Phi, psi and omega in degrees: 000154179287109183298321182298322180294317180292320178296319179296318178299314179298315180295334176280324182289321185301312178296328177296317179297317178296320179297318178299320179298314183290331178292337177288340181286120184274140175289132180304150184285341180223174180273001180283142182298331180294334177295324177291324179296331177294335177269002183308312180301320178289323178301319178295314180294327176294315180298318178294317178298320179296315177298317178306307183292320179297313179294318180297315181297318180299312179297320178300312180299317180300314181293321181293333177294335185281338186257145180271323183230154176244149177246179183296325179298315179296320179303311182288324176295324176296320178295320177296318178300315178296321178299313180296324178293326181293343178273352180299317179302320179294313182293322179293320179295316181294315179294322178295328179281327181228069188292342182253010181261145186289314185300311178297325179293318177295318179299315178301315181294321179295318177297317178300316180291321177297318177298318181299315179297316179296318180295317178297321178299316177297316180303313181295318181293319178294319178299316179297320179293320179296318178298319180294325180287345178055046179265350181076017182265000185300330181294338178295317177287315183298335180268358177292135180302315182297324179295313178297321180296312182293331180281341185287135175294338178295325178298317177298317179297317178299319179297321177297316179297320178295319180300319177290317183296330179302325180300325183267329180214089185306324181298350179295336180297313180281330177296314178300315180299315182298314181297313180300317181294323178296316179298314180295320179298319179289336180287342181301328182297343179272358181288152177266112182265004176258061183286126182262000000 
């Protein structure tokens, strides 16, 4: 499949998703600074969502640079990944409007987990394609912090614990996401950008 077409489609979808997120941010009703503070929970969820999408797009781009050809499986996994990402504005808006309620926090966490599964699926499919191409580039994906994190059984255990904790303290869903994204964002500096 033409790799450039899929990358272009993805690169077009990501800014649309970010635009939808920013459109959810309401202009304060008055010129008083406290009016802006009332929008604080959504502003926080927007910032985390923006970081989420930015880090995800960067890692996605890095992995796609490693592969020469794409197959139908990668194409459909990419579409699933974009679909789960397209739900981030809805989940961020709902959680931003009701940050202490259980249902929006669970929805946000479920979207995050669905995105994680889709991202891991793309990683695995790209890794399999790279191995088949015999370019010796598989170690680039295998050494990515996010790949190791998602592959780790500890990550699954942490998600189960967070899922339970949301019932008692709903803001932990976005707190967990923010912490994970900051760690993943800082790990990018360890990537090898001199891909041969």
